[in-house]
C-alpha positions in Angstrom: 77.1 106.8 131.7 80.1 104.7 132.2 81.9 107.3 129.3 80.8 110.3 131.8 82.8 108.6 134.2 86.0 110.4 135.5 88.7 107.7 134.4 91.3 109.1 137.2 93.6 110.1 134.7 94.8 112.6 131.9 97.1 112.9 129.0 99.1 115.7 128.2 101.6 116.3 124.4 105.0 117.2 126.3 106.4 117.0 122.7 106.9 120.3 122.7 107.3 121.3 125.6 110.8 122.7 124.5 109.3 125.2 121.5 108.4 128.2 122.0 104.6 130.1 120.9 106.3 130.7 117.2 107.5 127.0 117.0 104.3 125.4 118.8 102.3 127.4 115.9 104.2 126.6 113.2 104.5 123.1 114.3 100.2 123.4 114.8 99.8 125.0 111.1 101.8 121.8 110.0 100.5 119.1 111.4 96.6 120.7 109.7 98.3 121.0 106.5 99.0 117.1 106.8 95.6 116.2 107.9 93.6 118.4 105.5 96.3 116.5 102.4 95.2 113.1 103.8 91.8 114.3 104.3 91.7 115.8 100.7 93.2 112.2 99.5 90.9 109.8 101.1 88.1 112.2 99.5 89.6 111.8 96.0 90.6 108.1 96.2 87.1 106.5 95.7 86.1 108.6 92.9 88.9 107.6 90.9 87.9 104.3 89.1 90.9 101.8 89.2 92.8 100.6 86.2 91.2 96.7 85.2 93.9 94.7 85.9 95.1 92.0 83.5 97.9 90.2 82.2 98.7 92.9 80.2 98.5 95.5 82.2 101.0 93.9 84.4 103.4 93.1 81.7 102.5 97.0 80.9 103.5 98.4 85.1 106.7 96.2 85.3 107.5 97.6 81.5 107.6 100.9 83.0 109.6 100.7 85.7 112.1 99.7 83.5 112.0 102.8 81.5 111.7 104.8 84.4 115.0 103.0 85.5 116.5 103.7 82.0 115.4 107.9 82.5 113.4 106.8 79.2 109.9 108.5 81.5 109.6 110.6 84.5 109.2 108.8 88.2 105.8 109.6 89.2 106.1 110.4 92.9 109.0 113.0 91.5 108.2 113.9 88.2 112.1 113.9 87.9 114.0 111.8 85.2 116.8 109.9 86.4 118.5 106.7 85.8 119.2 103.2 87.8 120.3 101.1 85.7 121.1 98.0 87.9 117.3 98.8 88.7 116.6 98.3 85.4 118.3 95.4 84.2 117.2 93.3 87.8 113.5 94.0 86.5 114.2 93.3 82.4 115.7 90.0 83.4 112.9 89.4 86.1 110.5 90.3 82.7 112.4 87.9 80.8 112.3 85.1 83.8 108.1 85.6 83.2 108.6 85.4 79.6 109.7 81.7 80.0 107.4 80.7 83.0 104.7 81.9 80.7 106.0 80.9 77.4 102.6 78.6 75.7 100.4 79.7 78.3 99.6 83.2 77.0 97.3 84.2 74.6 98.7 85.3 71.3 98.1 89.5 71.9 99.9 89.2 74.8 102.5 86.9 74.2 103.0 89.8 71.4 103.1 92.3 73.3 105.3 90.5 75.6 108.0 90.4 73.9 107.7 94.0 72.2 108.1 95.2 75.4 110.6 92.7 75.9 112.8 93.6 72.7 112.4 96.7 73.0 113.7 96.7 77.1 116.7 94.9 76.2 117.8 97.0 73.1 117.2 100.3 75.6 119.4 98.5 78.2 122.0 97.7 76.2 122.4 101.3 74.0 122.3 102.2 78.3 125.4 100.5 78.9 127.4 100.6 75.4 
């Protein structure tokens, strides 16, 4: 019964006092649309299985970022292809650092994948800056 008691205060949202009724209606519609989109995304997310996390998938993920920055793949968030060579170089250098730190500590197929991806990325970068 404590919940039914009057707390002695009320909250009034004054953020939209300066807006006309049309503008307020538009804001409410936009908020409702965003809320529906969030709810739809939350419902869809549990059904989507995530890929297994392995060292190979980690390396492929980093390589994909580098390929996106080289302009070979579209950005997954925008769908647009754009080049950002400084970010591509940084990602390639990071992969090179990881390769050196993991040398002789990977399985044979992981080493081949890593070496191949790093070679391809370095050649693509050289081609872009030349």
